[in-house]
N, C-alpha and C positions, 0 to 999 in steps of 0.2 A: 321383193327381197327385204332384208333388214326387218323393220318393225311391221311390215305389211301383215305377216302372220302373228307377230307378237302382240299387237294391241288386242286381239280377240282372245288372248289368254287371260285377260282381265276385263270381263264383260261389264258394261254399264247399261243404264236404262236406254241409251240410244243404239246399243248394239243389236244387230239382227241375228246374232249367233246365240243359240240357246245356252244358258249357263249350266244346264244339266249335261250338255254334251261335252263341255270343255272344262277341265279342272282349273280352278283359279290358283296360280302359284302362291298368291298371298295367303291362302288358307293352309298351306303346307308348312311343316317345320323346315326351317332353313338355317344355313350357316353362311357367314360372309367369307369370301375369298379375296385377299388383297389383290388389287389390280394396280400395276405400276404405271399405267398409261397416264400421260399428261397431255394437255391440249396445246402444247407448244413443242415442236420437234423439227428436225431437219432430216431429209432423206440422205442416204449414203452418198448419192451423187452431189447433193448440195454441199455436204461436208468436204468432199474432195475438191469441188470447185472453190469453196471459200478458203481452203488452205492454200491453194495455188494463188488466189488473189491476194491473200495476206502476205505471201512471200514474194509477190510481184512476178510470179512465174506464169508461163503459158502451159497448160496441161499438155503432156506429150500425147502421141497418137493413142496409146493404150488407155490412158486415163480419160481422154476425150471420148473414146468409144463407150466407156462406162457411164460418163455423164450424158451422152446423147441417146443411149439405148432406150431408157425408159420412155423418153418423149416419142421415139419412133414406134415403140410398141403400144403405148397407151393413149397417145394423142391428147384429147381434151380431158380425159379422166385424170391425167397427171396433175392438172391444175388443182384438184381437190386434195392431193396428198400433202400431208403435213398440217392439215387443218382439223379442228374439231367443229362440229356443227350441232346446234341445238335445234331439234325438230319440234316445233310447237303444233299440237293438233288443232285443226280448224274445222269449221262447219259442224256436221253431226258428230265429229270426233272431238269437239272442243273440250269436253269434260274428261277426256282420257289423259294419261300421264305423258309429259314431254319425254323425248328420247334424245340421248346424246350419242353422236357418231364420231369415231376417230378413224381417219384415213391415214394409212402408212404403206411403205413399201415392204416387200418380203422377198425372201429367196434371192437376194442380191439383185433385185430389180426385175425378177421374172414374174412377179405377181404383185397385185395391190390387195391389201387387207382393209376391210371396213369392220371395225368392232363397234358394237353399239350396246347400250343398256338404257332401260327406262330409269328416270331419275330416282324412283323409289327402290331401285335394285331388284325388283321382282322378276324381271325378264330381260334377257339379252342374247346376243349371238355374234358370230363372226363370219364374214364372207371372204372367200379367196377368189380373186378375179384374175384371169389370164387371157391373153389374146387368142382369138380363134383364127382359122385360116382366112376367113373373109374380112375385108377391110371394115373397120369401125364395128366389128362384132367381137364379143367377148363371152367366154364361158365362166360360170362361177358356181361354187358350192357354198352353202350356207348352213352352219351348224348352230343349234340353239341349246340353251340350258333347260328347255322345256321338254326334251325327249324326242324332238323331231328334227329332220334336216331336209334340205332341198337342193336341187340342182337346176340351173337355168342358163339363159342366154340374155345378154345385154346387147342392144343395137343402138348405136349413136345415130340420131337423125339430123337432117339438115335444118330443122326449125328450132334449134337450141333446146333439144330434149333428148332423153334416151329412154327406150322402153325395155322393160325386164319381164321375162316370163319364166316360170319355174314350175317344176313338179315337186310335190311334197310327199315325203315318206315319214311314217311314224306318227302323224297327227290323227286324232280320232275321227275327224269329219272332213277336214280340208284336204283336197288333193292337188289343186293348182292355184297359183297366185300370179297376177300380172299387174304391172304398175307403169306409170309414166312419171319421170322426173324431169324438171326443167331447171335450167341454169343460165347465168349471165356472167359478166366479168367479175362479179363478187363471189361466184361459186354457185352452189346449189341454192335454189329458191323455193321450190315446191314439189310435192309428190302426191299423186292420187293413186288409189289401188282398188282392186276387187279380187275376190277369191271364190273358188268353186267349192261350195260347202254342200255336202250330201247331194251332189249332182246339179245344184243350182248356183248361178253366179250371184254373189251378194256384194254390195259396196263395202270396201274396206276403209281403213283410216286414211285421212288426208293430213298433210303437214306443210308448214312453211319452215324454211331453214335459214339460219343465220350463223355466221362464224362466232364461236364462243371460246373463252379461256377458262370456263368454270371447271371444277374438278370432275374427272370421270367418275361415274357412280360406282360404288362398291356393289358387286353383283351377289345376290343371295342364291345359293344353290340348295336344292332339296336335300334333306338329311335322309340317307337310305334307311328304310324301315328295318328295325332289329328283328331277328328271327324270333318267333313266338316260342315261349317256353311253357312246358306243361307242369302243373303242380302235382301230377300223379307220380 
């Protein structure tokens, strides 16, 4: 999920994806859309809790359920909410552009959103994650500015990692992506990925993560082509 598909929209000499098969967003006419995300925030539950603490009050049963619900629904994933992470490419991906992720709550605590963008603003997307019926299992949808979207499943493992697998719609060559992310008490630490490109699994980008407060990138969106006009 996230940048796993995104990095191959900007091929480099290390990429195993043909640049002829995937259009490079940097080569298209674009315009910038203001993004108000900042890398410092509080969830709604944290605001409620802080207000009660400030007033020296104990939250009543209704407010307490609001505070507790996200933790019960999302478990360890909730630890990432409210943080921005800078994902630095590693290994064969080292020359690619770094990625910024912003984790937040949505729908009154019913979902987690992860918005991300490459530092140069050429590519980005947003994921909506919500609990599945099985424990430590989540469903997500991922929408990109590159014209494709995905739907997948996250499974939290016992070895301080979670795996994500997704099907891709609207991409010219990639149909599936799978990744493994690891974390510790500081949050996300690393991610490796691979994608099914024209029927063959190829290694995808790899990243290390660290919490950041740098500004969220301004995302560049493609300018729709104007209808051609005839001189006749």
